[in-house]
C-alpha positions as CSV (number, residue, x, y, z in Angstrom):
1,M,153.7,-67.4,-6.1
2,K,152.9,-64.5,-3.8
3,K,151.2,-61.5,-5.3
4,L,152.9,-58.1,-5.1
5,P,151.2,-55.5,-3.0
6,Y,149.3,-52.9,-4.9
7,W,151.6,-50.1,-3.6
8,L,154.6,-51.9,-5.0
9,K,152.9,-52.2,-8.4
10,I,152.3,-48.5,-8.4
11,F,155.9,-47.8,-7.5
12,I,157.2,-50.2,-10.2
13,G,154.8,-48.6,-12.8
14,I,155.9,-45.1,-12.0
15,L,159.6,-46.2,-12.0
16,V,159.4,-47.9,-15.3
17,C,157.6,-45.1,-17.0
18,N,159.9,-42.4,-15.7
19,A,162.9,-44.6,-16.6
20,V,161.8,-44.3,-20.2
21,G,161.7,-40.6,-19.8
22,L,165.2,-40.6,-18.3
23,L,166.5,-42.7,-21.2
24,A,164.9,-40.3,-23.7
25,S,166.5,-37.4,-21.9
26,S,169.9,-38.8,-22.6
27,V,169.5,-37.6,-26.2
28,T,167.1,-34.7,-25.5
29,L,169.1,-32.7,-23.0
30,P,172.4,-32.5,-25.1
31,A,170.4,-31.3,-28.1
32,I,168.3,-28.6,-26.3
33,E,171.1,-26.0,-26.1
34,T,172.6,-26.9,-29.5
35,W,170.5,-28.2,-32.4
36,Y,167.1,-27.5,-30.9
37,A,168.0,-24.0,-30.0
38,G,168.8,-23.2,-33.6
39,L,165.5,-24.4,-35.0
40,N,162.7,-22.1,-36.0
41,K,159.7,-22.8,-33.7
42,P,156.1,-21.7,-33.9
43,P,154.8,-19.0,-31.5
44,F,153.0,-21.6,-29.4
45,N,156.2,-23.5,-28.6
46,P,156.3,-23.9,-24.7
47,P,159.4,-22.8,-22.8
48,N,162.0,-25.5,-22.4
49,W,161.7,-25.7,-18.6
50,L,158.0,-26.8,-18.9
51,F,158.8,-30.1,-20.6
52,G,160.4,-31.8,-17.6
53,P,157.6,-31.2,-15.1
54,V,154.9,-32.1,-17.7
55,W,156.6,-35.3,-18.7
56,T,157.3,-36.4,-15.1
57,T,153.6,-35.8,-14.3
58,L,152.5,-37.7,-17.3
59,Y,154.8,-40.6,-16.7
60,T,153.6,-40.8,-13.1
61,L,150.0,-40.9,-14.2
62,M,150.8,-43.6,-16.8
63,G,152.5,-45.7,-14.1
64,V,149.6,-45.4,-11.8
65,S,147.2,-46.3,-14.6
66,A,149.3,-49.3,-15.7
67,A,149.5,-50.5,-12.0
68,A,145.7,-50.3,-11.7
69,I,145.4,-52.6,-14.7
70,W,148.1,-55.0,-13.4
71,Q,146.3,-55.2,-10.1
72,E,143.3,-56.8,-11.9
73,G,145.5,-59.9,-12.5
74,F,148.3,-60.3,-14.9
75,E,147.2,-64.0,-15.4
76,K,144.1,-62.7,-17.2
77,S,144.4,-62.5,-21.0
78,H,142.7,-59.2,-21.3
79,V,145.0,-57.7,-18.7
80,K,148.1,-59.1,-20.5
81,N,146.7,-57.7,-23.8
82,A,146.1,-54.2,-22.3
83,L,149.5,-54.1,-20.7
84,S,151.2,-55.3,-23.9
85,I,149.6,-52.4,-25.8
86,F,150.7,-50.1,-23.0
87,G,154.3,-51.5,-23.4
88,I,154.2,-50.8,-27.1
89,Q,153.1,-47.2,-26.6
90,L,155.7,-46.7,-23.9
91,M,158.4,-47.9,-26.3
92,L,157.1,-45.6,-29.0
93,N,157.1,-42.8,-26.5
94,G,160.9,-43.3,-25.9
95,I,161.7,-43.7,-29.6
96,W,160.3,-40.3,-30.5
97,S,163.1,-38.5,-28.6
98,F,165.7,-40.5,-30.4
99,L,164.2,-39.7,-33.8
100,F,163.6,-36.0,-33.0
101,F,166.6,-35.1,-30.9
102,G,169.1,-37.9,-31.5
103,F,168.7,-38.2,-35.3
104,Q,167.5,-34.6,-35.6
105,S,164.6,-35.6,-37.8
106,P,161.4,-33.8,-37.1
107,L,159.8,-35.6,-40.2
108,F,160.5,-39.1,-38.9
109,A,159.5,-38.0,-35.4
110,F,156.2,-36.7,-36.7
111,V,155.4,-40.0,-38.5
112,E,156.3,-41.9,-35.4
113,I,154.3,-39.7,-33.1
114,L,151.2,-40.5,-35.2
115,L,151.8,-44.2,-34.4
116,L,152.3,-43.3,-30.7
117,M,148.9,-41.4,-30.7
118,A,147.2,-44.5,-32.2
119,A,148.8,-46.7,-29.5
120,I,147.8,-44.4,-26.7
121,I,144.2,-44.5,-28.0
122,F,144.2,-48.3,-28.1
123,T,145.7,-48.3,-24.6
124,F,143.0,-45.9,-23.4
125,I,140.3,-48.1,-24.9
126,R,141.6,-51.3,-23.4
127,F,142.3,-49.8,-20.0
128,K,138.9,-48.2,-19.9
129,E,137.2,-51.6,-20.6
130,I,139.0,-53.1,-17.6
131,K,139.1,-50.2,-15.1
132,P,137.5,-46.9,-16.4
133,W,139.4,-44.5,-14.2
134,A,142.7,-46.1,-15.3
135,G,141.8,-45.3,-18.8
136,W,140.8,-41.7,-18.0
137,L,144.2,-41.1,-16.3
138,L,145.7,-41.4,-19.8
139,L,143.8,-38.5,-21.3
140,P,146.2,-35.8,-20.2
141,Y,149.0,-37.8,-21.9
142,L,147.0,-38.2,-25.1
143,A,146.2,-34.4,-25.0
144,W,149.9,-33.6,-24.6
145,V,151.0,-36.0,-27.3
146,T,148.4,-34.5,-29.6
147,F,149.9,-31.0,-28.9
148,A,153.4,-32.4,-29.3
149,S,152.5,-33.9,-32.7
150,I,151.3,-30.4,-33.9
151,L,154.4,-28.9,-32.5
152,T,156.6,-31.5,-34.2
153,L,154.9,-31.0,-37.6
154,S,155.2,-27.2,-37.2
155,I,158.9,-27.5,-36.5
156,Y,159.3,-29.7,-39.5
157,I,157.5,-27.2,-41.8
158,L,159.4,-24.2,-40.4
159,N,162.7,-25.8,-40.9
């Protein structure tokens, strides 16, 4: 079987990650002006317009990172393992929006985001073992999700 060129793996990685964001936005966007607008939020809550550009950037970095690992050879067990963990964290990433915005449950979303953070850390470790720079590309994502977890907990407490 012919291997895919690296540029195509990067394109697919970015596309898949941003598709998760697009799916999550199907429950997020309708709730922004309704349910979310009525919540009490902490003073450090970012403006709504910031979330789209931040997530697009993070999903793009995630896609590039995953493609770099994929390039090492999907037939290798450690690559499959790393990409499986990546897939789990990506799924958890999408689920958060459904819990927070779709089910309007900051508490369940907070519990779930803790699992997401653990999955991101495991992904970072595995990626770093295979290709260090691919792991480091995930640090802005981990930082943002850490901030989002504090924000989620704060919204739960305030409401």
